[in-house]
C-alpha positions in Angstrom: 0.0 0.0 0.0 1.4 3.4 -1.0 2.3 5.5 2.0 1.0 9.0 2.3 3.5 12.0 2.1 5.7 12.0 5.1 5.7 15.7 5.7 3.1 17.6 7.7 2.7 21.4 7.5 3.4 23.0 10.9 0.9 25.5 12.1 3.1 26.4 15.1 3.6 30.1 15.8 6.7 31.7 17.3 7.7 30.4 20.7 6.7 32.4 23.7 8.4 32.3 27.1 7.0 29.9 29.6 8.1 28.1 32.7 10.7 25.3 32.4 9.3 21.9 31.8 9.3 19.6 34.8 12.1 17.1 35.1 11.5 13.5 34.1 12.1 12.4 37.7 9.3 14.7 38.9 6.9 13.4 36.3 7.8 9.8 37.1 7.3 10.3 40.9 3.9 11.8 40.3 2.9 9.0 38.0 3.9 6.3 40.5 1.9 8.0 43.3 -1.2 8.3 41.1 -1.0 4.7 39.9 -0.6 3.4 43.4 -3.7 5.3 44.4 -5.7 3.9 41.4 -4.6 0.4 42.1 -5.5 0.7 45.8 -9.0 1.9 45.0 -9.8 -0.6 42.2 -11.7 -3.8 43.0 -9.9 -7.0 42.4 -10.7 -8.4 38.9 -9.2 -11.1 36.7 -6.1 -10.0 34.8 -6.3 -9.9 31.0 -5.6 -13.1 29.2 -2.0 -13.6 28.3 1.5 -13.7 29.9 2.1 -11.6 33.0 4.1 -8.5 31.8 7.5 -8.1 33.3 7.9 -5.3 35.8 11.7 -4.8 36.1 13.2 -2.0 33.9 15.4 -3.1 31.0 19.1 -3.1 31.8 21.0 0.0 30.6 22.3 -0.4 27.0 19.8 -3.1 26.1 17.3 -2.7 23.2 14.2 -0.7 24.2 11.5 -2.8 25.8 8.1 -2.5 24.1 4.8 -3.5 25.5 2.3 -4.8 23.0 -1.4 -5.6 23.4 -4.6 -6.1 21.4 -8.2 -7.2 21.6 -9.6 -9.9 19.5 -9.9 -7.6 16.5 -6.3 -6.7 16.6 -4.9 -10.0 17.7 -3.5 -11.2 14.3 -1.9 -7.9 13.5 -0.4 -7.7 17.0 1.2 -11.1 16.6 2.8 -10.1 13.3 4.1 -6.8 14.7 5.5 -8.6 17.8 7.2 -11.2 15.6 8.9 -8.5 13.5 9.9 -6.5 16.5 11.6 -9.5 18.0 13.4 -10.1 14.7 14.6 -6.5 14.9 16.1 -7.0 18.3 13.5 -5.4 20.5 12.6 -6.8 23.9 8.8 -7.5 23.9 6.3 -7.7 26.7 3.1 -9.2 25.4 0.1 -8.1 27.4 -2.4 -10.2 25.4 -4.9 -11.1 24.2 -3.8 -14.6 23.0 -6.6 -15.5 20.6 -9.6 -14.5 18.6 -12.1 -15.0 21.4 -14.0 -11.8 22.1 -12.5 -9.6 24.8 -12.7 -6.0 25.9 -10.1 -3.6 24.5 -9.8 -1.4 27.7 -8.3 -4.3 29.6 -5.4 -4.6 27.2 -4.9 -0.9 26.4 -4.7 -0.3 30.2 -2.2 -3.2 30.7 0.1 -1.7 28.0 -0.2 1.8 29.3 0.7 0.8 32.8 3.9 -0.9 31.6 4.9 2.4 29.9 3.8 4.7 32.8 5.7 2.6 35.4 8.9 2.7 33.4 9.0 -1.0 32.8 8.7 -0.4 29.0 9.9 2.6 27.0 7.1 2.3 24.5 3.7 0.6 24.0 1.8 -0.5 20.9 -1.9 -1.4 21.1 -4.0 -2.8 18.3 -7.8 -2.9 18.1 -10.4 -2.6 15.4 -10.1 1.2 14.9 -7.4 2.2 17.4 -9.6 4.9 18.8 -10.8 3.3 22.0 -7.4 2.0 22.9 -6.0 5.5 22.6 -8.7 6.9 24.8 -8.0 4.2 27.5 -4.2 4.6 27.4 -4.5 8.4 27.7 -6.3 8.0 31.0 -3.1 6.7 32.6 -0.9 9.5 33.9 2.4 9.8 32.1 1.1 8.2 28.9 0.8 10.1 25.6 -1.0 7.8 23.3 -1.4 8.5 19.6 -3.6 6.8 17.0 -1.6 6.8 13.8 -2.9 5.9 10.4 -0.1 6.8 8.0 3.6 7.7 8.0 3.1 11.4 8.5 0.9 11.0 11.6 3.5 8.5 13.0 6.3 11.0 12.6 4.3 13.9 13.9 3.2 12.1 17.1 6.8 11.3 18.0 8.5 14.5 16.9 5.9 17.0 18.0 3.8 15.3 20.7 6.4 13.0 22.4 4.1 10.0 22.1 5.1 7.0 24.0 2.2 4.7 23.1 1.1 4.0 19.5 -2.4 2.7 18.7 -3.4 1.1 15.4 -6.7 0.1 13.8 -6.4 -3.4 12.3 -9.7 -2.9 10.5 -8.5 0.3 8.8 -5.0 -0.5 7.7 -3.2 -3.5 6.3 -0.2 -5.3 7.7 2.3 -3.7 5.3 1.2 -0.1 6.2 1.0 -1.0 9.9 4.6 -2.1 9.9 5.7 1.0 8.0 4.0 3.1 10.7 5.6 1.1 13.5 9.1 1.4 11.9 8.7 5.2 11.4 7.3 5.8 14.9 10.2 4.0 16.5 12.8 5.7 14.4 11.8 9.3 14.9 13.3 11.3 17.8 11.4 13.7 20.0 11.9 17.2 18.6 12.0 19.2 21.8 12.5 22.9 21.3 9.1 24.7 20.9 7.3 21.4 21.1 8.7 20.8 24.6 6.7 23.9 25.9 3.5 22.5 24.5 4.0 19.0 25.8 4.8 20.5 29.2 1.4 22.1 29.2 -0.2 18.7 28.4 1.6 17.3 31.5 0.6 20.3 33.6 -3.1 19.8 32.7 -2.8 16.1 33.6 -1.2 17.0 37.0 -3.9 19.5 37.8 -6.7 17.0 37.4 -4.7 14.2 39.1 -4.1 16.4 42.1 -7.7 17.5 42.2 -8.9 13.8 42.1 -6.5 12.8 44.9 -7.8 15.7 47.2 -11.5 15.0 46.6 -11.8 12.3 49.3 -10.3 14.8 51.8 -12.7 17.5 50.7 -15.7 15.2 51.1 -14.5 14.3 54.6 -14.2 17.9 55.5 -17.7 18.6 54.3 -19.1 15.8 56.4 
C-alpha cells in the first residue's frame, strides 16, 4: 500500500516564554503516586488473558523494551508486529490477548499503558479494530501520551511534536504492510523538543492539575461531612 506523504505542515507560531518543563524524575514520581492510588481503589478483577508482563526495567544499554497488546480484532496484527519487532532485536512484553475470542479492549490498552507509565517499558503498541478506543483508554493513565496513527506522517508527527510513548493502530482500517511501516517510522523518529517541549509540558501540567484534584476529593468530602 502506498504511504501518504511523510511531511506535515506545521501551524506552530513563534515560541513564547514559559516556565521550564518539569524534570523526568518529577513526572515519574507523580505517575507512580497516582498509579498506586488507582490500584488501591480498584476492586480486584481477573487480569487480561496472556502472559504476565515483566515489571523490572530493562538493563542499561539493552534494546528498548516495548509492551504490545490487542483485543480480538487486533490479535492477528499484534502477533505479526510482535514477531517483526523481536526479529529486529526489541525486547517485547506481550500483554495479550492470545486468541480470537471476544474480549474488551480497555483491559489490554490499560495493561500496555501501565507498563509504559511505570517505566518497565519505554514504548507501547496497542491494536484494536479502529485504534480509537485504545488511545482513549491509554491516555487515562498518567504519564502516557498515546497517539492513533494511520499513516507515515501521523506517526512521525506524534513522536517529533507530541512526544508520544504509546502507539495505537486500527487493524480494521490499515493492512499489515502499512501498519509495519507506521511502527518502523514511529520507533525511528526522535522527539523534537524545542518549541514542542513547551506544549507537551502544558499537556503534562493539565494532567497534574486533574490528578491532584482527584486525589484531594476524598479529603474535601470528609471535611464537608
